[in-house]
Steps between C-alpha positions, in 0.01 A plus 500: 500500500640783702245754628487839328696777665334816633668703221348274233155520661521881513588511132218261411248717686624835371182696416642672191614167357166332571316793340690452174444122513124542561469738203713303256405136565128507401599553137684162489316167487670180617502371141613829343636401159760777476657425839480127422698559179756705693542232769534231233766708323695535826485125571605407148780758493650359820401138429297457820193287574292786641433867440244716680416849617416561865299793636613557859218591739528544876397143585535301178646481153277474193665304221399592145614416145647173625706281268544131589284529816153592622430856607394531861522713812795423726511599871755774552693279746574252216631770267863476397554856378369677815792356699725728299296811583689552826803639315561875485400505134258259342673338208505170310502181705686209336539173691698230308389219736206548737586174680827649624337825629403472868206742451310249286577158651137440598338674202216300337624632165805273533327189619171483305409475131717790383819371668672836451878523527590807293323841533554846350260787575532856368305790655245683288456862606214733404488858625817415693324235709544122497186339353635154423773286350576330171629154589653188345560174684629150432506155657877480477760729655673742266855621496457771234657835558257753657593769249370287209169440677481866602555632147197309376269530800561869561391587149196271520401644839501848345271368227273351769487835681403684181248228410323518837493881489354499148232247592399706802480806274287303252268387780474856630429628149236229447338590831505869409343416164234292673434780749480747214252280314289461814517873567401573140205261525386661825543839335297389196225358720486822702476708181229273358302508824525880507436517122820697446649477149869550418667649194833637373560762237824533303514873418769444239297254292156610629408135552296379795516164677191424707338215685163349408305711747632827354413385148150406612457843657583657164307241296823411317573147378744294704707390198534837326803724525426805710639847438448817701287631214260209555461604863434860397231409246284316756482814715217744453618774259395786728742381771778358281734798454478617864581152631797454267638843591463430872685169468778649288557788744525262794749274322713792381523622860580148621181487702244226543179566312145414595214570259148378437429410140136483380480236227279461196349183652349722774742377764753710688853376571735655753861487374807520727860487382852637490838445334718248684870471416603135523861364491447314170325794333679680216590866578290633213191299593221629717270224622184608679365245745144534616175353621138558404185473710148494363323768707170494312311330783647742751394798292152359460485441876617857564238636264232287664613624840475860381154430359396341827626801693306732271194279534543485877525878519185530288313248714611658826376840384169347389464311825571811709242694297249219543565485876459875527168481314380201704589671826328826403183337366474259793550779750229718345248215514587373848288607798774430754870426533420136573293471183775664295764273650300185426412599143842637406691211660292250304560675169867540582524127574333422168767702320774335704374151416483583130853642505629194685349270241647708218843500665499120513433502124772761428225753419424310183151354532264359763255213466143628551367219721808524723445875535130447587583250772786710637272804542191315627630221727645723778168692520269197476646292780247229595265618224745393228286200408214733404696644205550295180750593228474323165561535127791559266785700646775712351794711608476878505755780519601719791259790439205263462607302810510806729166626372331160529640456853329820617170402332498151655585646841208745486255235374607254769485760777151613389377139480622434855349818646180554302467231233459128454768405754355716776236239595540128552359373171625719214778406257713653224580345162797636301505382140789580263484457124722589207313638200600640163447869455246581227712784363810287459499127428852444633441696823366336815344632818472339841158554656456465875140464613433563872153384601361501854206286612312577820144538633557830678770747387570868526584713198838653423512864601471687172711789625752291691869499415495119478270506198703782347820300555347194338396694189825693459769250601559395137491849348867469393440169323389581146190309400414383854148541638331447837120479529334472842129452569284415798269199449241350737753228583791737557777681316583400145827633358638434153868578434660478153875544430684464168759223498852513370548185286821417689298494822244244379476196727286200417427330831150442646483588868210451736468625852 
């Protein structure tokens, strides 16, 4: 076969042509039934052995819809039609006898199984660019007039062009539908993950369409028809009229509305919406499209945060007052700056440790044995083994925890300086028990018994601030008592604090 001319190669590699081919060909399979029927009709109309459609790429032809032959890819050098692309205008190429045309003397199409002699190829244009050819071929030469062949093939090539364009449009529409479905699924997943409900309201009919989440928010059955009146009736009556008026005013002014609706089921729903004019919407219809978000948890969290801030403010004021009192009392009973610094720093550290423990528990409750160890261990050091903690434990509230922390600090400090832990043989036993209060069968009290044991001890200073602090640290806790006495073996202190039932803990701890 003769080599392709530079003009033909330029036309084959034209970027605009190849762009149209690359966009249109994916919609057509090699065994496309519609193109196969068209190629068969062409072959039968002209009484030829073969009919096929050829997509012309830069380096090969892809044969599809073949009649009388197998579909395959053909190298561009073996193409018959491309040899006619060197003309000024690309038109039909009809060759009555391929064997007599010098351009195809060595073509394998003449000498192999097809044994082609006659060929007629008509260009198929889409968007003004050549995408392929509709072809018929035969094993025998033909002497028919070109105008008869052209009348049939030109019309069929126009049908092929329209068919390919429609299939590409169908493929594009199917892909758009698939993309839309995927996008909708992603959208639905995002709404479900964010717990955002969707709804529409037809203002003409006052009917509401809503998804399952919106119906669950309102406690409305999934299978029941929903009207705007049904939405109104689940709102709390005190807020109903104001909410409806606010929504109506926003819609009348063509503004988006955003309202929070307290519901009878004690939940609060935030509603957002506006009127959207869609192309398929009747002129007299007003469809409100909106979303709903359950903001109950957020409101509860906001209220809890406000309560915590109020509680924090209260505790800060109490702590500052306590620090002021501790500083004043310690200063009055200190003989020197060093003595004041040591005593006040210790009490301040006791408060800090108690606050740290409470912070870790979100200021809810503290376990008694943990509080005892936290206050005593840093002071005891190597003498830790001489203190035993045992008995039933419980959790106590913030006020009790701060008070008990100061008491334990003072008892431990006194034991180390003057009591059982001052010599090398004494010990301290801390026993905790939970007992029922005699005045109330359902009420319980945790009793903490501090008992020192030593051969030689010094008494607590009766006028000292430490003893005063021990006796008054639980003044704010109603029903709490602290009794301190000096025994021959050392200090004996008995602390009793009422328990909140929610703070009861049942473990047995031993130190």
